[in-house]
BAFI-3210 file (N, C-alpha, C; in Angstrom, 3 decimals, decimal comma, padded with zeros to 6 digits):
// residues 276
n [1|2|3|4|5|6|7|8|9|10|11|12|13|14|15|16|17|18|19|20|21|22|23|24|25|26|27|28|29|30|31|32|33|34|35|36|37|38|39|40|41|42|43|44|45|46|47|48|49|50|51|52|53|54|55|56|57|58|59|60|61|62|63|64|65|66|67|68|69|70|71|72|73|74|75|76|77|78|79|80|81|82|83|84|85|86|87|88|89|90|91|92|93|94|95|96|97|98|99|100|101|102|103|104|105|106|107|108|109|110|111|112|113|114|115|116|117|118|119|120|121|122|123|124|125|126|127|128|129|130|131|132|133|134|135|136|137|138|139|140|141|142|143|144|145|146|147|148|149|150|151|152|153|154|155|156|157|158|159|160|161|162|163|164|165|166|167|168|169|170|171|172|173|174|175|176|177|178|179|180|181|182|183|184|185|186|187|188|189|190|191|192|193|194|195|196|197|198|199|200|201|202|203|204|205|206|207|208|209|210|211|212|213|214|215|216|217|218|219|220|221|222|223|224|225|226|227|228|229|230|231|232|233|234|235|236|237|238|239|240|241|242|243|244|245|246|247|248|249|250|251|252|253|254|255|256|257|258|259|260|261|262|263|264|265|266|267|268|269|270|271|272|273|274|275|276]
n.u [-034,012|-034,996|-034,396|-036,579|-038,738|-038,458|-039,331|-041,862|-043,086|-042,222|-042,787|-045,761|-046,611|-044,927|-046,412|-049,145|-048,664|-047,532|-050,334|-051,846|-050,981|-052,096|-053,613|-053,299|-051,052|-049,164|-048,296|-046,207|-044,323|-043,505|-042,495|-040,523|-038,973|-038,297|-036,789|-035,072|-033,609|-031,948|-030,750|-028,686|-027,563|-026,422|-024,256|-023,102|-021,433|-020,058|-018,622|-017,456|-015,857|-013,611|-012,212|-013,313|-015,102|-017,459|-020,215|-022,591|-025,169|-026,044|-025,678|-028,031|-029,727|-029,580|-030,427|-033,281|-034,178|-033,763|-035,778|-037,935|-037,917|-038,220|-040,551|-042,340|-041,652|-041,132|-039,738|-037,648|-035,567|-032,833|-031,785|-031,321|-030,491|-027,567|-027,044|-027,216|-025,208|-023,022|-023,235|-022,621|-020,364|-018,558|-019,555|-017,871|-015,642|-014,800|-015,329|-013,717|-010,210|-007,655|-006,487|-008,528|-010,891|-011,659|-012,313|-014,038|-016,211|-016,827|-017,788|-019,922|-021,584|-022,027|-023,798|-026,004|-026,832|-025,919|-028,144|-030,541|-031,491|-032,006|-034,075|-035,966|-036,709|-038,501|-040,485|-041,627|-041,928|-044,426|-046,236|-046,871|-049,091|-049,622|-048,617|-048,561|-048,510|-046,225|-044,267|-044,604|-043,896|-041,116|-040,162|-040,615|-039,410|-037,203|-037,061|-037,805|-035,355|-033,178|-033,825|-033,700|-031,286|-029,980|-030,614|-030,539|-027,193|-026,268|-026,716|-025,635|-023,873|-021,228|-018,753|-017,146|-018,493|-017,765|-015,302|-013,679|-014,723|-017,629|-017,162|-019,006|-020,799|-021,866|-021,727|-023,606|-025,703|-026,019|-027,040|-029,914|-030,955|-031,516|-033,432|-035,732|-036,378|-037,435|-039,640|-041,015|-042,237|-043,704|-045,734|-046,604|-048,107|-050,094|-051,168|-052,456|-053,870|-056,001|-057,053|-057,866|-059,874|-061,902|-062,830|-061,276|-059,199|-056,171|-054,326|-051,602|-049,954|-049,534|-048,684|-046,383|-045,420|-042,879|-041,583|-041,935|-040,531|-038,289|-037,296|-037,542|-035,271|-033,022|-033,766|-033,064|-030,665|-029,524|-030,052|-028,651|-025,693|-026,484|-026,298|-023,628|-022,265|-022,887|-021,328|-019,133|-018,489|-019,159|-016,532|-014,784|-014,745|-014,833|-016,339|-019,219|-021,814|-023,972|-025,459|-027,141|-030,076|-032,334|-033,457|-031,635|-031,065|-029,321|-028,537|-030,271|-029,561|-028,022|-030,194|-032,056|-029,875|-030,370|-032,081|-031,346|-030,220|-031,288|-033,766|-033,477|-032,725|-035,300|-036,992|-035,669|-035,455|-038,587|-038,945|-037,319|-039,227|-040,800|-039,112|-039,075]
n.v [-081,982|-082,106|-080,118|-078,483|-079,858|-079,161|-076,586|-076,431|-077,299|-075,038|-072,791|-072,278|-072,512|-070,392|-068,462|-068,521|-067,679|-065,116|-063,805|-064,539|-062,860|-060,278|-060,695|-062,670|-062,727|-064,538|-067,069|-066,134|-064,641|-066,752|-068,765|-066,710|-067,029|-069,334|-069,776|-067,765|-068,737|-071,268|-070,742|-068,841|-070,543|-072,067|-070,335|-069,448|-071,993|-072,054|-069,948|-070,885|-072,917|-071,329|-070,816|-069,984|-069,946|-069,668|-068,686|-070,187|-071,149|-068,795|-066,938|-067,530|-066,892|-064,249|-063,628|-064,072|-062,682|-060,166|-060,491|-060,770|-058,421|-056,713|-057,697|-057,145|-054,593|-052,352|-049,830|-049,893|-051,533|-050,402|-049,739|-052,272|-053,813|-052,582|-053,343|-055,840|-056,636|-055,263|-057,656|-059,470|-059,504|-059,237|-061,841|-063,279|-062,360|-063,315|-066,178|-066,878|-067,737|-065,084|-064,302|-064,705|-063,452|-060,978|-062,015|-063,878|-062,571|-060,577|-062,611|-063,015|-061,022|-060,005|-061,831|-060,949|-058,504|-059,670|-061,922|-061,476|-059,131|-058,351|-060,662|-059,923|-057,497|-058,488|-059,059|-056,338|-055,012|-056,406|-055,089|-053,242|-050,358|-051,517|-054,146|-057,823|-057,176|-055,827|-057,844|-060,086|-059,317|-059,039|-061,467|-062,166|-060,968|-061,610|-064,711|-064,771|-063,527|-065,176|-067,533|-066,976|-065,816|-068,573|-070,495|-069,254|-067,998|-070,721|-071,444|-069,744|-068,336|-066,259|-064,259|-063,928|-062,853|-062,528|-064,299|-064,978|-065,113|-066,560|-068,736|-069,998|-067,491|-065,395|-062,338|-062,110|-063,687|-062,655|-059,679|-061,164|-061,562|-059,345|-058,987|-060,958|-059,628|-057,709|-058,365|-059,865|-058,082|-056,673|-058,154|-058,723|-055,530|-055,815|-057,910|-056,726|-054,582|-056,160|-057,544|-055,184|-053,531|-055,841|-055,183|-056,556|-056,537|-057,669|-057,560|-054,605|-051,868|-048,817|-045,849|-044,595|-047,207|-046,905|-046,469|-049,078|-050,806|-049,104|-050,222|-052,863|-052,994|-051,982|-053,860|-056,522|-055,865|-055,952|-058,407|-060,059|-059,386|-060,204|-063,097|-063,588|-062,476|-064,663|-066,180|-065,933|-065,858|-069,107|-070,017|-068,676|-071,035|-073,068|-074,604|-075,889|-075,635|-074,146|-076,309|-079,106|-078,942|-078,556|-080,252|-080,068|-077,363|-076,508|-075,728|-073,853|-071,102|-070,970|-070,835|-068,169|-066,978|-064,463|-062,847|-061,538|-059,382|-058,560|-057,648|-055,375|-053,642|-053,107|-052,179|-050,149|-048,381|-048,304|-046,307|-044,552|-043,240|-042,053|-039,784|-038,099]
n.w [-085,748|-082,849|-082,200|-083,170|-082,260|-079,419|-079,402|-080,433|-078,457|-076,332|-077,636|-077,732|-074,657|-073,768|-075,570|-073,954|-071,820|-071,707|-073,015|-070,755|-069,014|-067,782|-066,512|-064,916|-063,318|-061,782|-063,085|-065,011|-064,010|-061,948|-064,096|-064,760|-062,644|-062,570|-064,859|-064,717|-062,317|-062,956|-065,668|-064,062|-062,476|-064,437|-065,679|-063,463|-063,325|-065,704|-064,913|-063,108|-064,221|-065,793|-063,550|-061,363|-057,881|-057,248|-055,301|-055,300|-054,014|-052,335|-053,820|-055,682|-054,045|-053,688|-056,247|-056,474|-054,886|-055,444|-058,004|-056,272|-055,672|-057,964|-058,670|-056,720|-055,557|-057,207|-057,734|-056,104|-057,019|-057,740|-055,365|-053,978|-055,276|-055,252|-052,636|-052,644|-054,164|-052,400|-050,123|-051,811|-051,972|-049,450|-049,070|-050,259|-049,451|-047,414|-047,280|-050,133|-051,073|-050,814|-053,103|-055,094|-054,119|-055,289|-058,238|-057,895|-056,568|-058,457|-060,813|-059,212|-058,826|-061,541|-062,296|-061,263|-062,740|-065,397|-066,381|-063,919|-063,780|-066,633|-067,113|-065,136|-066,007|-068,082|-066,941|-066,148|-068,722|-069,550|-067,522|-068,404|-070,386|-072,887|-072,694|-073,297|-075,970|-076,494|-075,193|-077,133|-079,507|-078,737|-078,296|-080,833|-082,444|-081,806|-081,732|-084,870|-086,045|-085,255|-086,396|-088,921|-089,537|-088,751|-090,621|-093,218|-092,641|-093,158|-095,640|-096,758|-096,057|-095,931|-095,371|-092,446|-089,349|-086,448|-085,698|-083,879|-081,568|-082,553|-084,695|-086,334|-087,284|-089,562|-091,671|-093,350|-092,495|-090,313|-091,559|-092,705|-090,054|-089,327|-091,091|-090,883|-088,778|-089,201|-091,162|-089,888|-087,608|-089,418|-089,903|-087,721|-087,105|-089,273|-088,402|-085,555|-086,640|-088,427|-086,279|-084,965|-086,560|-086,261|-083,961|-081,929|-078,940|-078,728|-079,287|-079,829|-081,572|-081,282|-082,981|-085,850|-088,455|-089,496|-086,981|-085,434|-086,866|-086,772|-083,829|-083,653|-085,788|-083,439|-081,346|-082,584|-083,537|-080,606|-079,810|-081,034|-080,594|-077,964|-078,215|-078,965|-076,483|-074,960|-076,142|-076,463|-073,531|-073,361|-075,009|-073,352|-071,129|-072,326|-073,625|-075,603|-075,613|-072,683|-070,765|-070,979|-070,656|-072,927|-075,173|-078,517|-077,853|-076,036|-073,078|-071,009|-070,361|-072,978|-074,368|-073,676|-074,121|-076,036|-075,096|-072,979|-073,617|-075,500|-074,330|-072,563|-074,173|-075,364|-073,142|-072,505|-074,629|-074,610|-071,971|-073,199|-074,828|-073,599|-071,995|-074,265]
ca.u [-035,289|-034,845|-034,727|-037,987|-039,840|-038,311|-039,616|-043,198|-043,396|-041,853|-043,748|-046,946|-046,577|-044,913|-047,757|-050,016|-048,088|-047,783|-051,414|-052,297|-049,860|-052,411|-054,643|-052,814|-049,222|-048,345|-047,451|-045,249|-043,564|-043,042|-041,822|-039,363|-037,791|-037,659|-035,893|-033,608|-032,184|-031,787|-029,552|-027,747|-026,823|-025,316|-023,562|-022,006|-020,946|-019,052|-017,614|-016,235|-014,962|-012,964|-011,404|-013,808|-015,522|-018,636|-021,391|-024,117|-026,406|-026,468|-025,900|-029,342|-030,428|-029,798|-031,466|-034,516|-034,894|-034,286|-036,773|-038,698|-038,153|-039,008|-042,209|-043,505|-041,704|-040,004|-039,107|-036,399|-034,783|-031,368|-031,195|-031,563|-029,246|-026,490|-027,141|-027,053|-023,878|-022,289|-023,439|-022,170|-018,952|-018,788|-019,544|-016,812|-014,382|-015,063|-015,226|-012,639|-009,052|-007,645|-006,126|-009,945|-011,889|-012,173|-012,900|-015,778|-017,391|-017,087|-018,520|-021,313|-022,621|-022,198|-024,828|-027,229|-026,728|-026,393|-029,225|-031,546|-032,194|-032,889|-035,369|-037,148|-037,555|-039,857|-041,971|-041,702|-042,241|-045,539|-047,322|-047,477|-050,666|-049,418|-047,622|-048,152|-048,447|-044,848|-043,542|-045,364|-042,924|-039,723|-040,189|-040,707|-038,266|-036,020|-036,695|-037,229|-034,017|-032,843|-034,376|-033,466|-029,816|-029,561|-030,677|-029,536|-026,137|-025,463|-026,707|-024,951|-022,788|-019,424|-017,576|-017,289|-018,901|-016,768|-014,649|-013,130|-016,070|-018,135|-016,727|-019,656|-021,743|-021,828|-022,574|-025,125|-026,927|-026,788|-028,049|-030,905|-031,670|-032,594|-034,925|-036,496|-036,963|-038,586|-040,855|-042,269|-043,050|-044,927|-046,740|-047,732|-048,709|-050,986|-052,964|-053,205|-054,765|-056,722|-057,972|-058,668|-060,900|-062,624|-062,841|-060,446|-057,686|-055,564|-052,814|-051,657|-048,932|-049,722|-047,435|-045,986|-044,736|-041,321|-041,155|-041,251|-039,203|-036,514|-037,274|-036,928|-033,890|-032,528|-033,696|-032,636|-029,474|-029,035|-030,327|-027,325|-024,881|-026,367|-025,731|-022,199|-021,419|-022,504|-020,557|-017,677|-018,573|-018,465|-015,491|-013,765|-014,809|-013,884|-017,196|-019,589|-023,201|-024,050|-025,949|-027,970|-031,645|-033,302|-032,570|-031,653|-030,599|-028,452|-028,989|-031,333|-028,602|-028,119|-032,221|-032,423|-028,666|-030,339|-032,806|-030,949|-029,568|-032,802|-035,044|-033,063|-033,161|-037,070|-037,175|-034,785|-036,599|-039,665|-038,345|-036,335|-040,195|-041,129|-037,855|-038,321]
ca.v [-082,222|-082,078|-078,183|-078,095|-080,572|-078,329|-074,672|-077,115|-077,353|-074,274|-071,334|-072,415|-072,208|-069,073|-067,749|-068,861|-067,092|-063,942|-063,356|-064,629|-061,967|-059,034|-061,109|-064,024|-062,359|-065,218|-067,631|-065,732|-064,429|-068,132|-069,003|-065,934|-067,219|-070,517|-069,883|-066,976|-069,433|-072,339|-069,910|-068,326|-071,794|-072,490|-068,995|-069,604|-073,292|-071,348|-069,175|-072,031|-073,284|-070,140|-070,636|-068,996|-070,555|-068,757|-069,395|-070,462|-070,917|-067,637|-065,901|-067,548|-066,260|-062,857|-063,452|-064,851|-061,312|-059,035|-060,714|-060,724|-056,929|-056,142|-058,156|-055,953|-053,182|-052,104|-048,410|-050,421|-052,288|-049,919|-050,057|-053,634|-054,628|-052,192|-054,134|-057,337|-056,493|-055,642|-058,874|-060,887|-059,040|-059,543|-063,225|-063,921|-061,675|-064,069|-067,165|-067,531|-067,536|-063,827|-063,760|-064,950|-062,391|-060,213|-062,598|-064,394|-061,182|-059,665|-063,242|-063,251|-059,538|-059,956|-062,950|-060,368|-057,998|-060,078|-062,679|-060,518|-057,453|-058,384|-061,351|-058,559|-056,619|-058,860|-058,988|-055,287|-054,735|-056,989|-054,531|-051,669|-050,673|-053,055|-055,478|-058,510|-056,776|-055,905|-059,103|-060,804|-058,109|-059,040|-062,707|-062,447|-060,215|-062,612|-066,273|-064,717|-063,171|-066,271|-068,502|-066,177|-065,988|-069,946|-071,122|-068,231|-068,064|-071,466|-071,589|-068,486|-067,381|-066,688|-063,492|-063,736|-061,813|-062,724|-065,593|-065,334|-065,282|-067,123|-069,320|-070,056|-066,796|-064,460|-061,110|-062,892|-064,190|-060,961|-058,838|-061,525|-062,158|-058,222|-058,987|-061,623|-059,064|-056,938|-059,031|-060,494|-056,591|-056,010|-059,290|-058,400|-054,731|-056,447|-059,002|-055,991|-053,833|-056,579|-057,534|-054,094|-053,539|-056,726|-054,986|-057,695|-055,551|-058,774|-056,536|-052,766|-051,432|-047,459|-045,331|-045,263|-048,321|-047,066|-046,454|-050,257|-051,402|-049,159|-050,892|-053,928|-053,614|-051,839|-055,262|-057,588|-056,196|-056,353|-060,124|-060,846|-059,345|-061,090|-064,366|-063,387|-062,258|-065,777|-067,682|-065,244|-066,678|-070,545|-070,079|-068,766|-071,477|-074,266|-075,413|-075,610|-075,638|-074,175|-077,401|-079,982|-079,168|-078,387|-080,911|-079,074|-075,881|-076,509|-075,469|-072,630|-069,812|-071,105|-070,507|-066,935|-065,597|-063,150|-062,488|-061,088|-057,899|-057,777|-057,305|-054,061|-052,370|-052,649|-051,612|-048,647|-047,533|-047,561|-045,135|-043,309|-042,187|-041,165|-038,890|-037,470]
ca.w [-085,056|-081,589|-081,900|-083,925|-081,155|-078,400|-080,103|-080,808|-076,990|-075,818|-078,171|-077,272|-073,332|-073,694|-075,561|-072,929|-070,162|-072,721|-073,087|-069,343|-067,548|-067,798|-065,526|-063,963|-063,773|-061,186|-063,848|-065,927|-061,868|-061,647|-064,840|-065,198|-061,807|-062,965|-066,169|-064,398|-061,871|-064,452|-066,617|-063,230|-062,253|-065,746|-065,506|-062,491|-063,842|-066,569|-064,057|-061,865|-065,373|-065,968|-062,468|-059,827|-056,892|-056,999|-054,093|-055,955|-053,016|-051,985|-055,374|-056,397|-053,296|-054,239|-057,523|-055,726|-053,510|-056,906|-058,746|-055,731|-055,589|-059,044|-058,846|-055,964|-055,837|-058,592|-057,728|-055,521|-057,656|-057,896|-054,014|-053,492|-056,401|-054,544|-050,811|-052,781|-054,429|-051,323|-049,566|-052,434|-052,363|-048,357|-048,538|-051,005|-048,987|-045,727|-048,216|-051,078|-050,973|-050,856|-054,735|-055,772|-053,421|-056,331|-059,443|-057,316|-056,574|-060,285|-061,363|-058,541|-058,859|-062,836|-062,624|-061,203|-063,505|-066,398|-065,860|-062,919|-064,356|-067,955|-066,603|-064,488|-067,288|-068,921|-066,101|-066,030|-069,809|-069,136|-066,758|-069,287|-070,673|-074,340|-072,325|-074,110|-077,607|-076,257|-074,826|-078,066|-080,394|-078,135|-078,790|-082,024|-083,184|-081,275|-083,008|-086,146|-086,779|-084,625|-087,156|-090,342|-089,488|-088,656|-092,314|-094,535|-092,832|-093,228|-096,923|-097,735|-094,950|-096,205|-094,675|-090,805|-088,422|-085,278|-085,630|-082,529|-080,634|-082,561|-086,319|-087,530|-087,249|-090,826|-091,943|-094,433|-091,717|-089,721|-092,273|-093,036|-089,498|-088,951|-092,257|-090,673|-087,425|-089,470|-091,811|-088,324|-087,008|-090,466|-089,541|-086,443|-086,707|-089,858|-087,601|-084,730|-087,762|-089,287|-085,074|-084,304|-087,335|-085,803|-082,693|-080,833|-078,576|-078,581|-079,304|-080,136|-081,757|-081,568|-083,776|-087,195|-088,885|-088,953|-085,335|-084,757|-088,071|-085,855|-082,812|-084,561|-085,845|-082,036|-080,576|-083,171|-082,937|-078,706|-079,260|-081,790|-079,292|-076,416|-078,537|-079,106|-075,823|-074,303|-077,173|-075,402|-071,901|-073,316|-075,361|-072,498|-070,352|-073,078|-073,400|-076,621|-074,665|-071,199|-070,536|-072,099|-070,171|-073,517|-076,548|-079,486|-078,024|-075,228|-071,623|-070,473|-071,051|-074,524|-074,973|-073,667|-074,053|-077,088|-074,927|-071,886|-074,027|-076,628|-073,167|-071,860|-075,208|-075,418|-071,998|-072,545|-075,160|-073,951|-071,641|-073,918|-075,882|-072,094|-071,508|-075,674]
c.u [-036,012|-035,347|-036,213|-039,059|-039,362|-039,341|-040,994|-043,643|-043,377|-043,203|-044,926|-046,890|-046,095|-045,877|-049,024|-049,856|-047,819|-049,049|-052,426|-052,346|-050,984|-053,331|-054,443|-051,628|-048,318|-047,484|-046,420|-044,002|-042,716|-042,422|-040,196|-038,454|-037,098|-036,117|-034,602|-032,588|-031,770|-030,305|-028,375|-026,676|-025,984|-024,439|-022,468|-020,807|-019,848|-018,004|-016,838|-015,143|-013,503|-011,858|-012,014|-014,339|-016,326|-019,706|-022,625|-025,167|-026,503|-026,412|-027,404|-030,104|-030,918|-030,869|-032,764|-034,973|-034,775|-035,034|-037,641|-039,268|-038,878|-040,105|-043,139|-042,730|-040,183|-038,959|-037,868|-035,333|-033,241|-030,960|-030,788|-030,682|-027,519|-026,354|-026,998|-025,541|-022,760|-021,900|-022,671|-020,438|-018,105|-018,846|-018,236|-014,957|-013,865|-014,663|-014,510|-011,488|-008,634|-007,225|-007,704|-010,836|-012,564|-013,242|-014,117|-016,559|-017,789|-018,129|-020,132|-022,314|-023,390|-023,397|-026,386|-027,957|-027,014|-027,927|-030,831|-032,255|-032,892|-034,114|-036,311|-037,678|-038,783|-040,763|-042,286|-042,402|-044,152|-046,632|-047,223|-048,259|-050,430|-048,940|-047,562|-048,066|-046,737|-043,992|-043,627|-044,175|-041,801|-039,618|-040,302|-039,870|-036,997|-035,786|-037,267|-036,420|-033,141|-032,904|-033,802|-032,169|-028,999|-029,383|-030,128|-028,032|-025,686|-025,898|-026,209|-024,101|-021,082|-018,300|-018,453|-017,457|-017,888|-016,176|-014,050|-013,656|-016,982|-018,213|-017,545|-021,317|-020,810|-022,322|-024,203|-026,007|-027,223|-027,710|-029,552|-031,712|-032,184|-033,768|-035,985|-037,361|-038,153|-039,773|-041,785|-042,823|-043,936|-045,813|-047,565|-048,184|-049,728|-051,706|-053,063|-054,486|-055,798|-057,829|-058,700|-059,897|-062,190|-063,175|-062,712|-059,401|-057,268|-054,140|-053,069|-050,442|-048,860|-048,214|-046,922|-045,386|-042,825|-040,702|-041,346|-040,731|-038,018|-036,476|-036,646|-035,775|-032,633|-032,592|-033,240|-031,222|-028,549|-028,858|-029,075|-026,170|-024,933|-025,860|-024,318|-021,726|-021,696|-021,435|-018,896|-017,240|-017,879|-017,069|-013,956|-013,604|-014,686|-014,940|-018,261|-021,020|-023,215|-024,777|-026,727|-029,755|-032,568|-032,131|-032,300|-030,963|-029,593|-029,265|-029,868|-030,526|-028,343|-029,529|-032,320|-031,316|-029,106|-031,255|-032,658|-030,577|-030,846|-033,846|-034,758|-033,173|-034,437|-036,815|-036,668|-035,634|-037,561|-039,317|-038,115|-037,614|-040,710|-040,630|-038,691|-039,804]
c.v [-081,990|-080,811|-077,838|-079,008|-079,796|-076,984|-075,104|-077,003|-076,227|-073,096|-071,437|-071,952|-070,514|-067,769|-067,344|-067,777|-065,509|-063,121|-063,242|-063,452|-061,038|-059,841|-062,217|-063,816|-063,856|-066,194|-067,317|-065,290|-065,566|-068,580|-068,167|-066,496|-068,276|-070,382|-068,998|-068,214|-070,550|-071,592|-069,432|-069,485|-072,125|-071,514|-069,261|-070,962|-073,013|-070,503|-069,885|-072,864|-073,103|-070,095|-069,960|-070,463|-069,408|-069,222|-069,038|-070,601|-069,054|-066,688|-066,390|-067,151|-064,955|-062,827|-063,561|-063,449|-060,368|-059,403|-060,546|-058,824|-056,464|-056,545|-057,261|-054,792|-052,472|-050,897|-048,829|-051,231|-052,025|-049,885|-051,365|-053,881|-053,986|-052,973|-055,412|-057,639|-056,430|-056,590|-060,025|-060,719|-059,518|-061,200|-063,921|-063,039|-062,422|-065,698|-067,793|-067,249|-066,031|-063,583|-064,322|-064,201|-061,462|-060,923|-063,394|-063,619|-061,046|-060,996|-062,982|-062,160|-059,342|-061,108|-062,250|-059,035|-058,167|-060,991|-061,929|-059,723|-058,088|-059,554|-060,082|-057,655|-057,165|-059,009|-057,128|-054,707|-055,099|-056,129|-053,266|-052,051|-051,447|-053,998|-056,540|-058,637|-056,596|-057,152|-060,228|-060,226|-058,537|-059,997|-063,379|-061,795|-061,194|-063,758|-065,431|-064,428|-064,192|-067,576|-068,028|-066,506|-067,539|-070,429|-069,864|-067,922|-069,332|-072,139|-070,780|-068,052|-067,534|-065,415|-063,429|-063,091|-061,589|-063,770|-065,750|-065,762|-066,709|-067,620|-069,110|-069,021|-065,584|-063,438|-061,325|-063,146|-063,455|-060,365|-060,042|-061,872|-060,545|-058,087|-059,331|-060,835|-057,898|-057,402|-059,630|-059,265|-056,369|-056,926|-058,786|-057,128|-054,982|-056,901|-058,021|-055,329|-054,602|-056,923|-056,043|-053,451|-054,653|-056,306|-055,683|-056,950|-056,644|-058,305|-055,184|-052,284|-049,721|-047,067|-045,594|-046,401|-048,039|-046,835|-047,960|-050,770|-050,788|-049,558|-051,927|-054,762|-053,227|-053,540|-056,348|-057,446|-056,302|-057,872|-060,548|-060,469|-060,019|-062,367|-064,166|-063,226|-063,468|-066,481|-066,772|-065,975|-068,558|-070,403|-069,888|-069,791|-072,687|-075,250|-075,061|-074,900|-074,884|-074,999|-077,853|-079,979|-079,130|-078,981|-080,408|-077,760|-075,746|-076,791|-074,368|-071,517|-069,873|-071,063|-068,833|-066,168|-064,505|-062,581|-061,225|-059,461|-057,731|-056,925|-055,853|-053,269|-052,355|-051,843|-050,097|-047,675|-047,255|-046,466|-044,136|-042,182|-041,534|-040,203|-038,034|-037,269]
c.w [-083,754|-081,299|-082,490|-083,021|-079,906|-078,992|-079,925|-079,391|-076,123|-076,227|-077,357|-075,780|-073,183|-074,226|-074,464|-071,770|-070,760|-072,161|-071,695|-068,295|-067,433|-066,645|-064,593|-064,128|-062,623|-062,155|-064,363|-064,719|-061,766|-063,069|-065,568|-064,019|-062,086|-063,682|-065,421|-063,581|-062,481|-064,981|-065,465|-062,740|-063,517|-065,828|-064,511|-062,918|-064,820|-066,378|-063,467|-063,648|-065,580|-064,519|-061,224|-059,225|-056,425|-055,551|-054,433|-055,255|-052,952|-053,075|-055,779|-054,996|-053,468|-055,395|-057,429|-055,033|-054,994|-057,746|-057,858|-055,431|-057,145|-059,343|-058,011|-055,195|-056,860|-058,780|-056,712|-055,651|-057,555|-056,461|-053,765|-054,380|-055,565|-053,263|-051,586|-053,330|-053,187|-050,352|-050,223|-052,285|-050,732|-048,005|-049,114|-050,355|-047,400|-046,718|-049,293|-051,007|-051,539|-052,210|-055,364|-055,289|-054,956|-057,586|-058,903|-057,344|-057,626|-060,405|-060,643|-059,068|-060,349|-063,398|-062,306|-062,360|-065,058|-066,698|-065,481|-063,444|-065,589|-067,745|-065,887|-065,280|-068,278|-068,433|-066,420|-067,547|-070,035|-068,502|-067,902|-069,615|-071,949|-074,042|-073,239|-075,171|-077,699|-076,340|-076,371|-079,037|-079,815|-078,779|-080,041|-083,051|-082,963|-082,376|-084,053|-086,963|-086,261|-085,803|-088,728|-090,783|-089,515|-090,303|-093,693|-094,146|-093,187|-094,882|-097,954|-097,468|-095,752|-095,547|-093,314|-089,884|-087,095|-085,193|-084,688|-081,532|-080,876|-083,840|-087,133|-087,792|-088,717|-091,029|-092,961|-093,292|-090,738|-090,572|-092,411|-091,624|-088,788|-090,190|-091,351|-089,415|-087,836|-090,439|-090,960|-087,915|-087,747|-090,493|-088,895|-086,201|-087,723|-089,004|-086,443|-085,992|-087,883|-087,326|-084,745|-084,961|-087,160|-084,437|-081,243|-080,426|-078,061|-078,663|-080,329|-080,241|-082,023|-081,552|-084,978|-087,460|-088,842|-087,584|-084,749|-085,839|-086,704|-084,772|-082,927|-084,670|-084,390|-081,426|-081,350|-082,808|-081,337|-078,622|-080,104|-080,935|-077,918|-077,177|-078,624|-078,008|-074,609|-075,127|-076,560|-074,269|-072,338|-074,024|-074,450|-071,424|-070,753|-073,510|-074,474|-075,865|-073,064|-070,228|-071,552|-071,764|-071,485|-074,908|-077,650|-079,007|-076,695|-074,183|-071,804|-071,109|-072,095|-075,508|-075,197|-073,710|-075,087|-075,988|-073,579|-072,528|-074,879|-075,510|-072,749|-072,926|-075,456|-074,065|-072,180|-073,390|-075,377|-073,135|-071,805|-074,495|-074,477|-072,255|-072,876|-075,972]
res [m|q|r|i|l|t|a|v|v|l|v|p|v|v|l|l|l|i|f|y|s|p|t|q|p|l|p|l|m|g|a|i|f|v|v|a|v|l|a|l|w|e|y|l|g|l|a|d|a|m|g|a|k|t|p|h|l|v|v|a|i|a|l|a|i|l|l|a|t|v|f|r|r|s|d|l|v|e|p|m|l|g|m|l|s|l|v|l|f|l|v|c|a|f|r|s|p|v|n|r|v|l|p|d|a|a|y|s|v|l|g|l|i|y|i|g|l|p|m|g|m|l|y|l|l|s|t|r|e|n|g|p|s|l|l|l|f|l|f|f|v|v|w|s|g|d|v|a|a|l|y|v|g|r|a|f|g|r|w|k|l|a|p|t|l|s|p|n|k|t|w|e|g|s|f|s|s|v|a|g|s|i|l|v|t|l|l|l|i|w|i|a|g|e|l|s|a|r|n|i|d|a|l|s|y|p|g|g|t|l|r|w|i|g|l|a|v|l|v|n|i|g|a|q|l|g|d|l|v|e|s|a|i|k|r|g|a|g|v|k|d|s|g|r|l|l|p|g|h|g|g|m|l|d|r|i|d|a|l|l|l|a|a|p|v|l|w|y|a|q|l|a|q|q|w|f]
***
């Protein structure tokens, strides 16, 4: 019940941010910044639980600078990430004991790559011509896959997917997750067609249906891998959840773990379509 109530509150907020982003991008920027900082703080806590002593405040400032670069000068993201990585390395070199300089620096820099870049890609997706439609597609593919895997896996799951990383995940749940993402993609395409027939341009999914089904499968796989990656981190830290911020969902990192790989998959898929 807690999980459902939390979703009932958060889903409308996400939808409002998505559809207001073309005319009012600041709320989306603010939401991305807050979520990213909260998730980063939980990630650094997990890193410390594994023996690191990362400079939390410095890493959070670096994340803020990286996101500001994404928001204002996305063409400078790569050199900014390189510079911030070197700065974090220097901070750890003078702050950490010599036997922990490399681990602390590695955990710190990975926080920017693991959380900062994917969260920035959410904003970059919103700036594309059909940005709101892309974000809606991304969130619904991830959410529907998560729900399908949860309930089908619990009811019918027998074959373990990755028992070392996440003992409760099954192949049955994984395949149902892909099916759920495909079904919600077909629903979105149908809704977009119905709206277009009534001269309402709220949603746009150009190209063939098979193209979007293929994207849904790729994004779903990215989401499932993202979930497993965070499970590996938590198992290494010896904790069940990254935090207790969201009732029924654990921490912020628990809630966005799937997006952290799903968003880059969709972003790079969009770039690939331009290249080819």
